[in-house]
C-alpha positions as CSV (number, residue, x, y, z in Angstrom):
1,M,-37.7,45.3,-2.8
2,G,-38.3,45.8,-6.5
3,A,-35.3,48.0,-6.9
4,S,-33.1,45.7,-4.8
5,G,-34.5,42.7,-6.9
6,A,-33.6,44.3,-10.1
7,A,-30.2,45.2,-9.0
8,R,-29.3,41.8,-7.5
9,G,-30.9,40.1,-10.6
10,S,-28.6,42.0,-13.0
11,A,-25.6,41.4,-10.8
12,A,-26.3,37.6,-10.5
13,L,-26.8,37.2,-14.2
14,G,-23.6,39.3,-14.8
15,Q,-21.6,37.0,-12.4
16,A,-23.0,33.9,-14.0
17,A,-22.4,35.2,-17.5
18,L,-18.7,36.0,-16.6
19,L,-18.2,32.6,-15.1
20,I,-19.7,30.8,-18.1
21,L,-17.6,32.8,-20.4
22,L,-14.5,31.8,-18.4
23,A,-15.4,28.2,-18.4
24,R,-15.9,28.2,-22.2
25,D,-12.5,29.9,-22.6
26,V,-10.3,27.7,-20.3
27,G,-12.1,24.4,-20.7
28,P,-13.3,21.8,-18.1
29,A,-9.9,20.8,-16.6
30,M,-8.7,24.3,-15.9
31,F,-12.1,25.6,-14.7
32,G,-12.3,22.6,-12.5
33,T,-9.1,23.7,-11.0
34,L,-10.1,27.2,-10.5
35,A,-13.5,26.1,-9.2
36,V,-11.8,24.2,-6.4
37,F,-10.2,27.5,-5.2
38,F,-13.2,29.5,-5.9
39,S,-15.3,27.1,-3.8
40,L,-12.7,27.5,-0.9
41,Q,-13.1,31.3,-1.2
42,A,-17.1,30.9,-1.2
43,V,-16.6,29.1,2.2
44,V,-14.0,31.5,3.7
45,F,-15.4,34.8,2.9
46,P,-19.0,34.1,4.1
47,I,-17.4,33.0,7.4
48,A,-15.3,36.2,7.5
49,G,-18.4,38.2,6.6
50,M,-20.2,36.8,9.7
51,N,-23.6,37.7,8.2
52,T,-22.8,41.4,8.9
53,P,-25.1,43.0,6.5
54,T,-28.2,41.2,8.2
55,F,-26.8,42.1,11.6
56,V,-26.2,45.7,10.7
57,A,-29.7,46.0,9.1
58,R,-31.5,44.5,12.1
59,E,-29.5,46.6,14.8
60,Y,-30.1,49.8,12.8
61,A,-33.8,49.0,12.7
62,K,-33.7,48.4,16.4
63,G,-32.0,51.8,16.9
64,S,-28.6,50.1,18.1
65,V,-26.6,52.4,15.7
66,E,-23.2,52.2,17.7
67,T,-23.4,48.4,17.7
68,A,-24.1,48.2,14.0
69,L,-21.0,50.6,13.4
70,A,-18.7,48.6,15.7
71,S,-19.7,45.5,13.8
72,M,-18.7,47.0,10.6
73,R,-15.5,48.2,11.8
74,T,-14.6,44.7,13.1
75,N,-15.5,43.0,10.0
76,R,-13.3,45.0,7.8
77,V,-10.4,43.6,9.7
78,V,-11.6,40.0,9.6
79,V,-12.4,40.2,5.8
80,T,-8.9,41.6,5.1
81,A,-7.4,38.7,7.0
82,A,-9.5,36.3,5.0
83,F,-8.2,37.8,1.8
84,V,-4.6,37.2,2.9
85,L,-5.3,33.7,3.9
86,T,-7.0,32.6,0.7
87,T,-4.2,34.3,-1.3
88,L,-1.6,32.3,0.7
89,V,-3.5,29.0,0.1
90,T,-2.9,29.4,-3.7
91,A,0.9,29.0,-3.1
92,P,1.0,25.7,-5.0
93,L,-0.1,27.5,-8.2
94,W,2.4,30.5,-7.8
95,G,4.6,28.8,-10.4
96,S,1.6,29.1,-12.7
97,V,1.0,32.9,-12.5
98,Q,-2.1,33.3,-14.5
99,P,-4.4,30.8,-12.5
100,A,-3.0,32.1,-9.2
101,A,-3.6,35.8,-10.3
102,A,-7.2,34.9,-11.3
103,I,-7.9,33.3,-7.9
104,A,-6.3,36.1,-5.9
105,A,-8.4,38.8,-8.0
106,N,-11.6,36.7,-7.3
107,G,-10.7,36.9,-3.6
108,L,-10.1,40.6,-3.7
109,S,-13.4,41.2,-5.3
110,A,-15.2,39.1,-2.8
111,S,-13.6,40.9,0.1
112,A,-14.4,44.3,-1.5
113,D,-18.1,43.2,-1.9
114,N,-18.2,42.0,1.7
115,V,-17.1,45.4,3.0
116,S,-19.3,47.2,0.5
117,D,-22.4,45.2,1.4
118,N,-22.0,46.1,5.2
119,R,-22.1,49.7,4.3
120,L,-25.1,49.1,1.9
121,A,-27.1,47.6,4.7
122,V,-27.1,50.9,6.4
123,S,-28.9,52.3,3.4
124,Y,-31.6,49.5,3.5
125,A,-32.1,50.1,7.2
126,Q,-32.7,53.8,6.4
127,R,-35.3,52.7,3.7
128,R,-33.0,54.1,1.0
129,A,-32.5,51.6,-2.0
130,A,-30.8,53.8,-4.6
131,P,-27.3,53.4,-3.2
132,A,-27.5,49.7,-3.3
133,V,-28.9,49.6,-6.7
134,V,-26.1,51.9,-8.1
135,V,-23.3,50.0,-6.3
136,I,-24.5,46.4,-7.1
137,V,-25.2,47.0,-10.7
138,A,-22.0,49.1,-11.3
139,R,-19.6,46.5,-10.0
140,S,-21.1,43.7,-11.9
141,V,-21.4,45.6,-15.2
142,V,-17.7,46.8,-14.7
143,A,-16.5,43.2,-14.3
144,L,-18.3,41.8,-17.3
145,T,-17.4,44.8,-19.5
146,V,-13.7,44.8,-18.6
147,Y,-13.5,41.0,-19.3
148,L,-15.2,41.4,-22.7
149,V,-13.2,44.4,-23.8
150,L,-10.0,42.7,-22.9
151,L,-10.9,39.6,-24.8
152,A,-11.8,41.5,-27.8
153,M,-8.2,43.1,-27.5
154,S,-6.8,39.6,-27.6
155,W,-5.9,39.3,-23.9
156,G,-5.8,35.7,-22.5
157,A,-9.0,34.7,-20.6
158,L,-7.2,34.3,-17.3
159,E,-5.5,37.8,-17.5
160,A,-8.8,39.3,-18.6
161,F,-10.7,37.8,-15.7
162,S,-8.1,39.0,-13.2
163,L,-8.2,42.6,-14.2
164,A,-12.1,42.6,-14.5
165,K,-12.3,41.4,-10.8
166,V,-9.7,44.0,-9.8
167,A,-11.7,46.7,-11.4
168,S,-15.0,45.4,-9.7
169,A,-13.4,45.6,-6.4
170,I,-12.3,49.2,-7.0
171,V,-15.7,50.3,-8.0
172,S,-17.5,48.4,-5.1
173,I,-15.5,50.1,-2.5
174,S,-15.4,53.5,-3.9
175,L,-19.1,53.8,-4.9
176,S,-20.3,52.4,-1.6
177,R,-18.3,55.0,0.3
178,L,-19.5,57.8,-1.9
179,T,-23.2,56.9,-1.9
180,V,-23.7,55.8,1.7
181,K,-22.6,58.1,4.6
182,T,-22.6,56.7,8.0
183,E,-22.3,58.2,11.4
184,R,-18.9,58.5,13.2
185,L,-18.3,55.6,15.7
186,R,-18.2,57.4,19.1
187,R,-18.5,54.6,21.7
188,V,-15.5,52.1,22.0
189,T,-17.0,48.5,21.7
190,S,-14.5,45.7,22.3
191,T,-14.2,43.2,19.4
192,R,-14.9,40.3,21.7
193,Q,-18.3,41.8,22.7
194,I,-19.3,42.5,19.1
195,L,-18.3,38.9,18.0
196,R,-20.3,37.6,20.9
197,Q,-23.5,39.7,20.0
198,Q,-23.1,38.6,16.3
199,F,-22.3,34.9,16.8
200,G,-25.8,33.7,16.6
201,M,-26.5,35.6,13.3
202,A,-23.0,34.7,11.9
203,S,-23.2,30.9,12.6
204,A,-26.0,30.2,10.2
205,L,-24.0,31.7,7.4
206,W,-20.8,29.9,8.5
207,A,-22.6,26.6,8.5
208,S,-24.1,27.4,5.1
209,S,-21.0,28.3,3.6
210,L,-19.5,24.8,4.4
211,R,-21.6,23.4,1.6
212,N,-19.4,24.9,-0.9
213,F,-16.8,22.3,-0.2
214,D,-18.9,20.0,-2.5
215,V,-16.8,20.8,-5.5
216,I,-13.6,20.3,-3.6
217,I,-14.9,16.8,-2.4
218,L,-16.0,15.9,-5.8
219,S,-12.6,16.9,-7.3
220,A,-10.8,14.6,-4.8
221,V,-13.2,11.7,-5.4
222,A,-14.1,11.9,-9.1
223,G,-11.4,14.1,-10.6
224,V,-11.1,17.8,-11.6
225,H,-12.9,17.1,-15.0
226,A,-16.0,15.9,-13.1
227,A,-15.7,18.8,-10.8
228,G,-15.5,21.1,-13.7
229,L,-18.6,19.8,-15.3
230,Y,-20.4,19.9,-12.0
231,A,-19.3,23.4,-11.1
232,A,-20.1,24.7,-14.6
233,A,-23.7,23.3,-14.3
234,S,-24.1,24.8,-10.9
235,R,-23.8,28.3,-12.5
236,A,-27.4,27.7,-13.6
237,I,-28.7,28.3,-10.1
238,T,-26.3,31.3,-9.3
239,P,-29.0,33.8,-10.5
240,F,-31.4,32.4,-8.0
241,W,-29.4,33.6,-5.1
242,L,-30.8,37.1,-6.1
243,V,-34.0,36.2,-4.4
244,P,-32.8,36.2,-0.8
245,A,-30.3,38.7,-1.6
246,S,-33.0,41.2,-2.7
247,I,-35.6,40.3,-0.2
248,N,-33.8,39.9,3.1
249,P,-32.3,43.4,3.4
250,V,-35.7,44.8,3.2
251,L,-37.5,42.1,5.0
252,V,-35.3,41.7,8.1
253,P,-35.7,45.3,9.4
254,S,-39.4,45.2,8.7
255,A,-40.0,41.8,10.4
256,V,-38.5,42.9,13.7
257,G,-41.9,44.3,14.9
258,W,-44.4,41.8,13.3
259,R,-46.9,39.7,15.2
260,P,-46.1,35.9,15.4
261,E,-49.1,35.1,13.3
262,K,-48.0,37.3,10.5
263,A,-44.4,35.7,10.5
264,T,-45.9,32.2,10.8
265,K,-48.2,32.7,7.7
266,L,-45.4,34.1,5.8
267,I,-43.0,31.3,6.3
268,R,-45.7,28.7,5.4
269,D,-46.4,30.4,2.0
270,L,-42.8,30.7,1.4
271,Y,-42.3,27.0,1.9
272,V,-45.1,26.2,-0.5
273,G,-43.4,28.4,-3.1
274,L,-40.1,26.7,-2.3
275,V,-41.4,23.2,-3.1
276,L,-43.2,24.3,-6.3
277,L,-40.2,26.2,-7.6
278,S,-38.0,23.0,-7.4
279,V,-40.6,20.7,-8.9
280,V,-41.4,23.1,-11.8
281,T,-37.7,22.9,-12.9
282,L,-38.1,19.2,-13.9
283,A,-40.3,20.4,-16.8
284,F,-37.1,21.7,-18.5
285,G,-35.4,18.4,-18.2
286,P,-35.7,17.4,-21.9
287,F,-33.9,20.6,-22.9
288,A,-31.1,20.4,-20.3
289,E,-28.4,18.8,-22.4
290,R,-29.0,20.9,-25.4
291,G,-28.9,24.0,-23.3
292,V,-25.6,23.1,-21.7
293,T,-23.7,22.4,-24.8
294,L,-25.3,25.5,-26.5
295,V,-24.2,27.8,-23.5
296,L,-20.9,26.1,-22.4
297,G,-19.8,24.4,-25.5
298,A,-19.3,20.8,-26.7
299,D,-16.6,20.2,-24.1
300,Y,-19.3,20.1,-21.5
301,A,-21.4,17.4,-23.2
302,G,-23.0,15.1,-20.7
303,A,-23.6,17.8,-18.1
304,G,-27.3,18.0,-18.9
305,I,-28.3,15.4,-16.3
306,L,-26.2,17.4,-13.8
307,L,-28.2,20.5,-14.7
308,I,-31.5,18.7,-14.1
309,L,-30.3,17.4,-10.6
310,I,-28.7,20.6,-9.5
311,S,-32.0,22.5,-10.6
312,L,-33.8,20.6,-7.9
313,R,-32.0,22.9,-5.3
314,I,-33.4,26.1,-6.8
315,G,-36.3,26.3,-4.2
316,P,-33.9,25.8,-1.1
317,V,-31.5,28.3,-2.8
318,A,-34.1,30.9,-3.6
319,V,-36.6,30.7,-0.7
320,G,-34.8,28.9,2.1
321,P,-32.7,31.8,3.1
322,V,-35.8,34.1,3.2
323,I,-37.5,31.8,5.7
324,A,-34.2,32.0,7.7
325,G,-34.3,35.7,7.5
326,V,-37.6,35.9,9.1
327,L,-36.6,33.7,11.9
328,Q,-33.4,35.7,12.4
329,A,-35.4,39.0,12.5
330,R,-37.6,37.5,15.3
331,G,-34.6,36.5,17.4
332,F,-34.2,32.8,16.5
333,E,-30.9,33.0,14.8
334,K,-29.4,30.3,17.0
335,Y,-31.9,27.7,15.6
336,V,-31.2,28.9,12.1
337,G,-27.4,28.3,12.7
338,R,-28.0,24.8,14.1
339,N,-30.2,23.8,11.1
340,S,-27.7,25.2,8.8
341,L,-25.0,23.2,10.5
342,I,-26.9,20.0,10.3
343,V,-27.6,20.6,6.5
344,A,-24.0,21.6,5.7
345,L,-22.7,18.4,7.4
346,L,-25.1,16.2,5.7
347,T,-24.4,17.9,2.3
348,L,-20.7,17.2,2.6
349,M,-21.3,13.6,3.6
350,G,-23.8,13.2,0.8
351,A,-21.3,14.7,-1.7
352,Y,-18.7,12.2,-0.7
353,I,-20.9,9.1,-0.6
354,G,-22.8,10.2,-3.9
355,A,-19.6,10.8,-5.7
356,L,-18.3,7.4,-4.7
357,I,-21.4,5.7,-6.0
358,G,-22.4,7.8,-8.9
359,G,-19.6,10.4,-9.6
360,A,-20.8,14.0,-10.2
361,A,-24.5,12.9,-10.8
362,G,-24.5,10.8,-7.7
363,A,-23.3,13.8,-5.6
364,A,-25.9,16.1,-7.2
365,V,-28.8,13.8,-6.3
366,V,-27.9,13.4,-2.6
367,I,-27.2,17.1,-2.3
368,A,-30.5,18.0,-3.7
369,V,-32.3,15.6,-1.3
370,V,-30.5,17.1,1.6
371,A,-31.2,20.7,0.5
372,L,-35.0,19.9,0.5
373,F,-34.8,18.2,3.8
374,G,-33.1,21.1,5.5
375,S,-35.7,23.6,4.1
376,T,-38.6,21.4,5.4
377,R,-37.0,21.1,8.8
378,L,-36.5,24.9,8.9
379,W,-40.0,25.6,8.2
380,L,-41.6,23.0,10.5
381,T,-39.4,23.8,13.5
382,G,-39.5,27.6,12.8
383,R,-43.3,27.5,12.8
384,K,-43.3,26.1,16.3
385,L,-40.9,28.7,17.5
386,L,-42.7,31.5,16.1
387,M,-46.1,30.5,17.6
388,G,-44.5,29.9,20.9
389,S,-43.0,33.5,21.0
């Protein structure tokens, strides 16, 4: 778990740094436009991904190797279709080649990472962290390095970003295939059967991904400038996704055989940590505005309040998916999916209403409240489910 955490941590920081540099270089208006399409990709690719890494890790832990391999094969097709779809959606920007290329390259990188993570799940299930560490760190370092080198060579920011993402995709796919060897799929399993088996696990991620429409809604209600400020400030919580990304691949296979009491105690402790993590971030409020302008530049002045409000979601972002992972490992993925759908719908409604009332700040307040509500509901009902199992 420590090795996985270090790898995911460096990758999350690298991704955040890359997007912050891009935001500085292109300005709030252009970054707001890019953020709308990036948010769409952040919805489509998790839907296409179907939570396959978690499913593969669990099935390997249960000894259902053929099911895991069939899931990986099916998901390659679905993710490829998602890349084609998200590229076609950028048609209105095809007259502006540079933004369209940047969005397409980001989609290519996302699809490559999806396929790569499915293979890395096998190494986690086999209790081998080294392949995942190598691949996750390499693809992040390559993307950031290529971007910085091209900028130093006087390339434009959008062109540099595009090539950086393409390089990251190539490294992600190539290294994962070199470092993780899988068995040959021997039994023919229908796509319909795999999708049916995986639906419960996938539905939670599908619902969660809908929350990424918040930037699109904010752009429609308050304009691309407000969406750009909001999207840039949101980068501050990106590194905290490393917590569930690091823990769940190791935790889910282990939690399959736990006693209900052990699982119940863990999700209680996790919820306490979730609340404390969100509350502690308020202590950094007085420094938020200065931090935003220092990191992003003077064009993002006024986004300090957004940073404070968005930081209230750190607990649900970092710890909520870990609670969900325990419940999924114990077979309660359908409940996790329903809870995620409720939270996603409330998030989108809250983004719209909050933006109408108070612009980007109003949306950030409502979304933070909804996130804390969803995590609380997940813990309370999850506890009942575990004790009744």
